C-alpha positions as CSV (number, residue, x, y, z in Angstrom):
1,L,50.5,24.2,25.0
2,R,50.4,22.9,21.4
3,K,50.9,19.3,22.7
4,A,47.9,19.8,25.0
5,A,45.8,21.2,22.2
6,R,46.7,18.4,19.9
7,L,45.8,15.9,22.6
8,A,42.5,17.6,23.3
9,L,41.7,17.7,19.5
10,K,42.4,14.0,19.1
11,A,40.8,12.8,22.3
12,H,37.8,15.1,22.7
13,V,37.1,17.5,19.8
14,Q,37.4,15.1,16.8
15,P,35.4,12.2,18.4
16,S,32.7,14.7,19.4
17,I,32.5,16.1,15.8
18,D,32.5,12.6,14.4
19,S,29.7,11.5,16.7
20,E,27.6,14.6,15.9
21,V,28.1,14.1,12.1
22,H,27.2,10.4,12.3
23,K,24.2,11.1,14.5
24,A,22.9,13.7,12.0
25,L,23.5,11.4,9.0
26,K,21.8,8.5,10.8
27,A,18.8,10.7,11.5
28,V,18.6,11.5,7.8
29,A,19.0,7.9,6.8
30,D,16.3,6.9,9.3
31,E,13.9,9.4,7.9
32,I,14.4,8.2,4.4
33,A,14.0,4.5,5.4
34,I,10.8,5.3,7.4
35,N,9.3,7.2,4.6
36,V,10.0,4.4,2.2
37,F,8.4,1.9,4.6
38,A,5.4,4.1,5.2
39,D,4.8,4.7,1.4
40,N,5.0,0.9,0.8
41,V,2.5,0.1,3.6
42,R,0.1,2.8,2.3
43,K,0.1,1.2,-1.1
44,L,-0.6,-2.2,0.3
45,L,-3.4,-1.1,2.5
46,L,-5.0,0.7,-0.4
47,A,-4.8,-2.3,-2.7
48,A,-7.9,-3.1,-4.8
49,P,-10.4,-5.3,-2.9
50,F,-12.2,-8.2,-4.4
51,G,-15.3,-7.1,-2.6
52,P,-17.9,-8.8,-0.4
53,K,-18.0,-12.2,-2.1
54,A,-17.4,-15.7,-0.8
55,V,-13.8,-16.8,-1.1
56,L,-11.9,-20.0,-0.7
57,G,-8.6,-19.3,1.1
58,V,-5.7,-21.7,0.6
59,D,-2.7,-21.8,2.9
60,P,-0.2,-23.9,0.9
61,G,1.9,-26.6,2.5
62,I,3.8,-29.6,1.3
63,R,4.4,-32.1,4.1
64,T,1.3,-31.2,6.2
65,G,-0.9,-30.5,3.2
66,C,-2.8,-27.4,2.1
67,K,-5.3,-25.9,4.5
68,L,-8.5,-24.7,2.9
69,A,-11.0,-22.3,4.5
70,V,-14.2,-20.9,3.2
71,V,-15.5,-17.4,4.2
72,D,-18.8,-15.9,3.2
73,D,-19.3,-12.5,1.6
74,S,-19.0,-10.8,5.0
75,G,-15.8,-12.5,5.9
76,K,-17.4,-14.9,8.3
77,F,-15.7,-18.3,8.6
78,L,-17.8,-21.2,7.3
79,S,-15.7,-24.4,7.0
80,H,-12.3,-25.8,6.5
81,T,-10.5,-28.9,5.3
82,V,-7.1,-30.1,4.2
83,I,-5.9,-31.5,0.8
84,H,-2.7,-33.1,-0.3
85,H,-1.4,-33.3,-3.9
86,N,1.9,-35.1,-3.5
87,T,0.7,-38.5,-4.8
88,D,-1.7,-39.7,-7.5
89,E,-4.2,-40.9,-4.9
90,A,-3.9,-37.7,-2.9
91,K,-4.4,-35.7,-6.1
92,E,-7.6,-37.5,-6.9
93,N,-9.0,-36.9,-3.4
94,A,-8.0,-33.3,-3.6
95,K,-9.8,-32.9,-7.0
96,K,-13.0,-34.3,-5.5
97,T,-12.8,-32.0,-2.5
98,L,-12.3,-28.9,-4.7
99,L,-15.1,-29.9,-7.1
100,E,-17.4,-30.4,-4.2
101,L,-16.6,-26.9,-2.9
102,F,-17.0,-25.4,-6.4
103,G,-20.2,-27.3,-6.8
104,T,-21.9,-25.5,-3.9
105,G,-22.1,-22.4,-6.1
106,L,-21.0,-20.3,-3.1
107,I,-17.3,-19.6,-4.0
108,R,-16.6,-16.6,-6.2
109,A,-12.8,-16.7,-6.0
110,V,-9.8,-18.7,-4.8
111,A,-7.1,-17.0,-2.8
112,V,-3.8,-18.9,-2.7
113,G,-1.0,-17.8,-0.3
114,N,2.3,-17.1,-2.1
115,G,4.4,-19.1,0.4
116,T,6.2,-22.4,0.0
117,G,4.2,-24.6,-2.3
118,G,1.9,-21.8,-3.4
119,R,2.7,-22.0,-7.1
120,E,2.3,-25.8,-7.1
121,I,-1.1,-25.7,-5.6
122,E,-2.2,-22.8,-7.7
123,I,-1.3,-24.7,-10.9
124,F,-3.1,-27.8,-9.5
125,I,-6.3,-25.9,-8.8
126,R,-6.2,-24.1,-12.2
127,K,-5.7,-27.5,-14.0
128,T,-8.5,-29.1,-12.0
129,M,-10.9,-26.2,-12.9
130,K,-9.9,-26.3,-16.5
131,E,-10.4,-30.1,-16.8
132,N,-13.9,-29.8,-15.3
133,G,-15.1,-26.7,-17.1
134,V,-15.0,-24.3,-14.1
135,S,-14.0,-21.0,-15.7
136,D,-15.9,-18.3,-13.9
137,I,-13.8,-18.5,-10.6
138,P,-10.6,-16.5,-10.6
139,V,-7.5,-18.0,-8.8
140,V,-5.4,-15.3,-7.3
141,M,-2.0,-15.4,-5.6
142,V,-2.2,-13.4,-2.3
143,S,0.8,-12.2,-0.3
144,E,0.8,-14.1,3.0
145,A,3.4,-11.8,4.6
146,G,2.5,-11.5,8.3
147,A,-0.2,-14.2,8.1
148,S,1.7,-16.4,10.5
149,V,2.1,-13.5,12.9
150,Y,-1.7,-13.0,12.8
151,S,-2.4,-16.7,13.2
152,A,-0.5,-16.9,16.5
153,S,-1.6,-13.4,17.7
154,E,-4.1,-12.7,20.5
155,V,-6.4,-11.1,17.9
156,A,-6.7,-14.4,16.0
157,R,-7.1,-16.5,19.2
158,E,-9.9,-14.1,20.2
159,E,-11.6,-14.4,16.8
160,F,-11.1,-18.2,16.3
161,P,-10.3,-19.9,19.7
162,E,-11.4,-23.3,18.4
163,L,-9.3,-23.2,15.1
164,D,-5.8,-24.4,14.5
165,V,-3.1,-21.9,13.8
166,T,-2.8,-23.0,10.1
167,V,-6.5,-22.7,9.5
168,R,-6.5,-19.2,10.9
169,G,-3.8,-18.4,8.2
170,A,-6.1,-19.7,5.5
171,V,-8.9,-17.5,6.7
172,S,-6.6,-14.5,6.8
173,I,-5.5,-15.2,3.2
174,A,-9.1,-15.3,2.0
175,R,-10.0,-12.1,3.8
176,R,-7.0,-10.4,2.4
177,L,-8.4,-10.9,-1.1
178,Q,-11.8,-9.6,0.0
179,D,-10.5,-6.5,1.7
180,P,-6.8,-6.0,2.2
181,L,-7.2,-3.0,4.4
182,A,-9.7,-4.6,6.9
183,E,-7.4,-7.6,7.3
184,L,-4.0,-6.0,7.4
185,V,-4.9,-3.6,10.2
186,K,-5.0,-6.6,12.5
187,I,-1.3,-7.1,12.4
188,D,1.8,-5.0,13.1
189,P,2.7,-3.1,9.9
190,K,6.3,-4.1,10.5
191,S,5.4,-7.7,9.9
192,I,4.1,-7.0,6.4
193,G,7.6,-7.2,4.9
194,V,7.8,-4.2,2.7
195,G,10.4,-2.1,4.6
196,Q,14.0,-1.1,4.2
197,Y,16.4,-1.5,7.1
198,Q,13.3,-1.4,9.4
199,H,15.2,-3.0,12.3
200,D,18.0,-0.4,12.2
201,V,15.9,2.7,12.4
202,S,14.3,4.4,15.4
203,Q,11.5,2.1,16.4
204,N,9.5,4.8,18.1
205,R,9.5,7.0,15.1
206,L,8.8,4.0,12.8
207,K,5.8,3.0,15.0
208,K,4.3,6.5,15.0
209,S,4.8,6.9,11.3
210,L,3.1,3.6,10.5
211,E,0.3,4.2,12.9
212,H,-0.4,7.5,11.1
213,V,-0.4,5.8,7.8
214,V,-2.8,3.1,8.9
215,E,-5.2,5.7,10.4
216,S,-5.1,7.9,7.3
217,C,-5.8,4.9,5.0
218,V,-8.7,3.8,7.1
219,N,-10.2,7.3,7.2
220,Q,-9.6,7.8,3.5
221,V,-11.5,4.7,2.5
222,G,-14.2,5.0,5.2
223,V,-15.7,2.3,7.4
224,N,-19.0,0.5,7.3
225,L,-20.3,0.9,10.8
226,N,-22.4,-2.3,10.6
227,T,-19.7,-4.7,9.3
228,A,-16.4,-3.3,10.5
229,S,-14.4,-5.3,13.0
230,M,-13.3,-3.9,16.3
231,H,-9.7,-3.7,15.0
232,L,-10.7,-1.7,12.0
233,L,-12.9,0.7,14.0
234,A,-10.0,1.3,16.4
235,H,-8.1,3.1,13.7
236,V,-10.9,5.6,12.9
237,A,-10.1,9.1,14.0
238,G,-11.6,9.7,17.5
239,I,-12.1,6.0,18.2
240,G,-9.6,3.9,20.1
241,P,-9.6,0.3,21.1
242,G,-11.9,0.9,24.0
243,L,-14.6,2.8,22.1
244,A,-14.3,0.3,19.2
245,R,-15.1,-2.6,21.6
246,A,-18.0,-0.7,23.0
247,V,-19.4,-0.1,19.5
248,V,-19.1,-3.7,18.5
249,E,-20.7,-4.8,21.8
250,Y,-23.6,-2.4,21.3
251,R,-24.1,-3.6,17.8
252,A,-24.2,-7.2,19.0
253,I,-26.9,-6.4,21.5
254,K,-29.0,-3.8,19.7
255,G,-28.5,-4.9,16.1
256,L,-27.4,-2.9,13.1
257,F,-27.0,0.9,13.4
258,K,-29.9,2.8,11.8
259,S,-28.0,6.1,11.6
260,R,-24.8,7.8,12.5
261,Q,-26.6,9.7,15.3
262,E,-27.2,6.4,17.0
263,L,-23.5,6.3,17.9
264,L,-24.2,8.8,20.7
265,E,-26.2,6.0,22.4
266,V,-23.1,3.8,22.7
267,P,-21.7,4.0,26.3
268,R,-18.8,6.4,26.6
269,F,-19.2,7.7,23.0
270,S,-19.0,11.4,23.6
271,Q,-20.0,14.3,21.4
272,K,-16.4,15.1,20.8
273,A,-15.6,11.6,19.6
274,F,-18.7,11.7,17.4
275,E,-17.5,15.0,15.8
276,Q,-14.1,13.4,15.0
277,A,-15.3,10.0,13.8
278,A,-18.7,10.6,12.1
279,G,-17.4,11.7,8.7
280,F,-15.4,8.5,8.3
281,L,-18.2,6.1,9.2
282,R,-20.8,4.8,6.7
283,V,-24.3,3.5,7.5
284,P,-25.8,2.1,4.2
285,E,-28.9,1.0,6.0
286,S,-29.8,4.5,7.2
287,E,-32.9,6.3,5.9
288,N,-30.7,9.4,5.5
289,P,-28.7,9.0,2.3
290,L,-26.0,11.3,3.7
291,D,-25.1,8.7,6.3
292,N,-23.6,6.6,3.5
293,T,-21.3,9.4,2.3
294,G,-18.3,11.3,3.6
295,V,-20.3,14.4,4.3
296,H,-20.0,15.3,8.0
297,P,-23.3,15.6,10.0
298,E,-22.5,19.2,10.7
299,R,-23.2,19.9,7.0
300,Y,-26.5,18.1,7.0
301,P,-28.6,21.3,7.8
302,L,-27.0,23.1,4.9
303,L,-27.9,20.3,2.5
304,E,-31.4,20.0,3.9
305,S,-31.9,23.7,3.3
306,L,-30.5,23.4,-0.2
307,A,-32.8,20.5,-1.0
308,Q,-35.8,22.5,0.2
309,R,-34.8,25.5,-2.0
310,L,-34.5,23.2,-5.0
311,G,-37.8,21.4,-4.2
312,K,-36.1,18.0,-3.9
313,S,-35.4,15.4,-1.2
314,L,-31.9,14.6,0.0
315,R,-32.1,11.3,-1.9
316,D,-32.8,13.2,-5.1
317,L,-29.5,15.0,-4.7
318,T,-27.4,11.8,-4.7
319,G,-26.1,10.0,-7.8
320,G,-27.0,11.7,-11.0
321,G,-29.2,14.1,-9.1
322,A,-26.1,15.8,-7.6
323,E,-26.0,17.9,-10.8
324,A,-28.9,19.9,-9.5
325,I,-26.6,21.3,-6.8
326,K,-24.7,23.2,-9.5
327,Q,-27.8,25.2,-10.2
328,D,-27.5,26.9,-6.8
329,A,-24.5,29.3,-6.9
330,A,-25.2,30.6,-3.4
331,F,-24.4,27.1,-1.9
332,K,-20.9,27.1,-3.2
333,E,-20.2,30.6,-1.7
334,E,-21.8,29.4,1.5
335,V,-19.6,26.4,2.1
336,G,-16.5,27.4,0.2
337,A,-14.9,26.0,-3.0
338,F,-13.0,23.1,-1.4
339,T,-15.9,21.9,0.7
340,Y,-18.3,22.3,-2.2
341,D,-16.1,20.0,-4.4
342,D,-15.9,17.4,-1.6
343,I,-19.6,17.4,-1.0
344,L,-20.4,17.2,-4.7
345,R,-18.0,14.3,-5.2
346,E,-19.5,12.4,-2.3
347,L,-23.1,12.9,-3.4
348,E,-22.3,11.8,-7.0
349,K,-21.1,8.4,-5.7
350,P,-22.5,7.7,-2.2
351,G,-20.7,4.9,-0.5
352,R,-17.9,5.0,-3.1
353,D,-14.6,3.2,-2.5
354,P,-11.6,5.3,-3.5
355,R,-9.5,2.2,-4.1
356,E,-9.0,0.8,-7.6
357,T,-11.2,-1.8,-9.2
358,F,-10.0,-5.4,-8.7
359,V,-8.5,-7.1,-11.8
360,P,-7.5,-10.8,-11.6
361,F,-3.8,-11.6,-12.2
362,S,-1.9,-14.7,-13.2
363,Y,1.7,-15.7,-13.7
364,R,3.2,-17.5,-16.7
365,D,2.1,-21.1,-16.8
366,D,5.5,-22.4,-18.0
367,I,7.5,-20.9,-15.2
368,H,7.5,-22.4,-11.8
369,E,11.0,-22.3,-10.4
370,V,14.1,-20.1,-10.8
371,K,15.7,-22.8,-13.0
372,D,12.9,-22.3,-15.5
373,L,14.0,-18.7,-16.2
374,K,16.1,-17.8,-19.2
375,P,17.5,-14.4,-20.1
376,G,15.3,-12.6,-22.5
377,M,12.0,-14.0,-21.2
378,I,9.1,-11.5,-20.7
379,C,7.1,-12.3,-17.5
380,P,4.2,-10.7,-15.8
381,G,4.8,-9.9,-12.1
382,I,3.7,-8.0,-9.0
383,V,5.9,-5.5,-7.3
384,T,6.4,-6.7,-3.7
385,N,8.7,-4.1,-2.3
386,V,10.2,-0.8,-3.3
387,T,13.5,0.5,-2.0
388,N,15.9,3.3,-2.7
389,F,18.0,1.1,-5.1
390,G,15.1,-0.4,-7.0
391,A,12.1,-2.7,-6.8
392,F,11.5,-6.3,-6.1
393,V,9.1,-8.2,-8.3
394,D,7.4,-11.6,-7.8
395,I,7.2,-13.5,-11.1
396,G,6.0,-16.7,-9.5
397,V,9.2,-18.7,-8.9
398,H,9.4,-18.4,-5.0
399,Q,12.1,-15.8,-5.3
400,D,11.6,-12.1,-6.0
401,G,13.7,-10.6,-8.7
402,L,15.4,-7.2,-8.5
403,V,14.7,-4.4,-10.9
404,H,17.5,-2.0,-10.4
405,L,16.9,1.7,-10.3
406,S,18.5,2.1,-13.7
407,Q,16.2,-0.6,-15.2
408,L,12.9,1.0,-14.1
409,A,12.3,3.4,-17.0
410,R,13.8,4.8,-20.1
411,R,14.6,8.0,-18.3
412,F,16.6,9.1,-15.3
413,V,14.9,7.8,-12.1
414,K,15.9,9.3,-8.8
415,D,13.3,7.6,-6.6
416,A,11.8,4.2,-7.4
417,S,8.5,5.0,-5.7
418,Q,7.9,7.6,-8.5
419,V,7.7,4.8,-11.0
420,V,6.3,1.7,-9.2
421,S,4.5,0.9,-5.9
422,P,3.9,-2.4,-4.0
423,G,1.1,-4.3,-5.6
424,D,1.6,-2.9,-9.1
425,R,1.2,-5.3,-12.0
426,V,4.2,-5.0,-14.3
427,H,5.9,-6.9,-17.2
428,V,9.6,-7.5,-16.8
429,K,12.4,-8.9,-18.9
430,V,14.8,-11.4,-17.4
431,L,18.3,-10.0,-17.7
432,E,20.3,-12.5,-15.7
433,V,19.7,-15.6,-13.5
434,N,22.3,-16.7,-10.9
435,L,21.3,-20.2,-9.8
436,E,24.1,-20.5,-7.3
437,K,23.1,-17.4,-5.4
438,N,19.4,-17.7,-6.3
439,Q,19.3,-14.2,-7.6
440,I,17.3,-12.8,-10.5
441,S,18.0,-9.5,-12.4
442,L,15.0,-8.0,-14.1
443,S,14.2,-5.0,-16.2
444,I,11.0,-3.0,-16.8
445,K,12.8,-0.6,-19.1
446,E,13.5,-3.3,-21.6
447,T,9.8,-4.0,-22.0
448,L,9.0,-0.4,-22.8
449,E,9.0,1.1,-26.3
450,A,12.2,3.0,-27.0
451,P,11.6,6.8,-27.3
452,A,11.5,8.2,-30.9
453,P,14.9,9.4,-32.0
454,R,15.5,13.1,-32.0
455,P,15.3,14.6,-35.5
456,R,18.7,15.3,-37.1
457,R,19.7,18.7,-38.3
458,A,19.3,19.3,-42.0
459,E,22.5,19.4,-44.0
460,G,24.1,22.8,-43.9
461,E,22.1,23.8,-40.8
462,G,24.4,24.4,-37.9
463,R,24.4,26.1,-34.6
464,P,24.2,29.9,-34.7
465,P,27.5,31.7,-34.3
466,R,28.7,32.2,-30.8
467,G,27.3,35.2,-29.2
468,E,24.3,35.3,-31.6
469,K,20.8,34.6,-30.5
470,R,19.0,31.6,-32.1
471,G,16.4,34.0,-33.3
472,G,19.0,36.2,-35.0
473,G,20.7,39.5,-33.9
474,R,23.4,40.1,-31.4
475,R,23.1,39.8,-27.7
476,D,23.0,42.9,-25.7
477,Q,26.4,42.9,-24.1
478,G,25.4,45.2,-21.3
479,P,27.6,45.8,-18.3
480,P,30.0,43.1,-17.1
481,R,28.5,40.6,-14.6
482,G,29.5,40.8,-11.1
483,P,30.7,37.8,-9.1
484,R,28.0,35.3,-8.3
485,P,27.0,35.2,-4.6
486,S,28.5,32.2,-3.0
487,A,26.1,29.5,-1.8
488,P,26.3,28.7,1.9
489,R,28.4,25.6,2.5
490,P,26.8,22.5,4.0
491,V,27.1,22.3,7.8
492,F,29.2,19.1,7.6
493,N,31.7,20.7,5.1
494,N,32.1,23.7,7.4
495,A,32.7,21.4,10.3
496,F,35.4,19.3,8.5
497,A,37.0,22.4,7.0
498,S,37.3,24.0,10.4
499,L,38.7,20.8,11.8
500,A,41.3,20.6,9.1
501,A,42.3,24.3,9.6
502,L,42.7,23.6,13.3
503,R,44.9,20.6,12.6
504,D,47.1,22.7,10.3
505,Q,47.5,25.3,13.0
506,L,48.4,22.8,15.6
507,K,51.0,20.9,13.5
508,P,54.4,21.1,15.1
509,K,56.7,23.4,13.2
510,K,59.8,21.8,11.7
């Protein structure tokens, strides 16, 4: 009987327990990895936009040249060309091309992809601009992660059927600078390259999590109904790909929307879909100023009644005029404190973008490759990815450096995402460079000021005697403490303890 029990334990019970434990641990690990990926994607989607201004997009290349594409303030593709800068003659021709583009007065920024050859063409463009007195156009390095995926996708072929794949990439890079959210929603979030073990986790759970992140980001920022692409509209709550296509087709035939209410005239756009989506859509051209805010149409009658009581128009209640709402205490009680705060915030800044203001960024001019780095250097960089063990930072040498968890701050850091996020601009100190493995060790902690030392005790000042309170006097001894309640053991510990006890019982007696 004991022999049979030992055999059953070894062949069936133990493998079953091992399988269950591993499955549970895998689920926990998957959840952590998915959360890290989702947080990183959220930060990238909510990155500061350059805004509706014409941009020159540059898709860097060495052998085939750099592809240039110009988009206008609405993101519409205007023109493209190719420049080379690998010979003196090619450089002269490239300079002429760039100066002709800058001379049009249209371009307000240059977006350079951070792929192979990106730093070289960025330096070349900066040098050309400096030599010719062009100082009012920022040159910005833009992450081109996923740009190649977009270029070869059905979405890109539908948008630009006549353009080459490489030119589509340059257009995407330019648009990413204008509005990262509007452009990144066109590609699979898994292609953005900010995940951790993304191919090892449950793909269904990862997909659902990322879809939720994209939708929440789109709804948080809001969408201009008259300029949004079909792909951006498809992520608005209540609107799927089918309705998004119907909205765009209606807009192409009828022209710009004049109000939110006009959405109900779009074929198959139901009242239910309108209730879900209306609060996230903006119509700046509407005569009703509330259509350019996050205030839902169901609240319009309340605000119209309030404006009538105050003797003002709805437009008078926007901007600085929103202060007048505070004079009516009954309105706050009528809508509730939370809704009141939301309405007030929306009316104070109609059409506001919750994302941060764009600030140009540049790398060190004297560092181009890994071999240029020396320990002790302080470099500006951009956080490209955040993981459980630290953060990766791009300092402009074609290879991201690692800031280990212990080098993020002058305090204990349990989670790197509590300190940095993808897209953050940071200063790092080079700790170590391994040219053979092409690895860079960086530190943010070393660039921060050391905390002030704790004041030392005065001479003769010691700790109070044991058993005596710091404020003086003796502790109230009171009755002796009883035993502390034992905390419940983790499930896994109980399982292994039970298994060990069972093994001991089944051991053959000597």
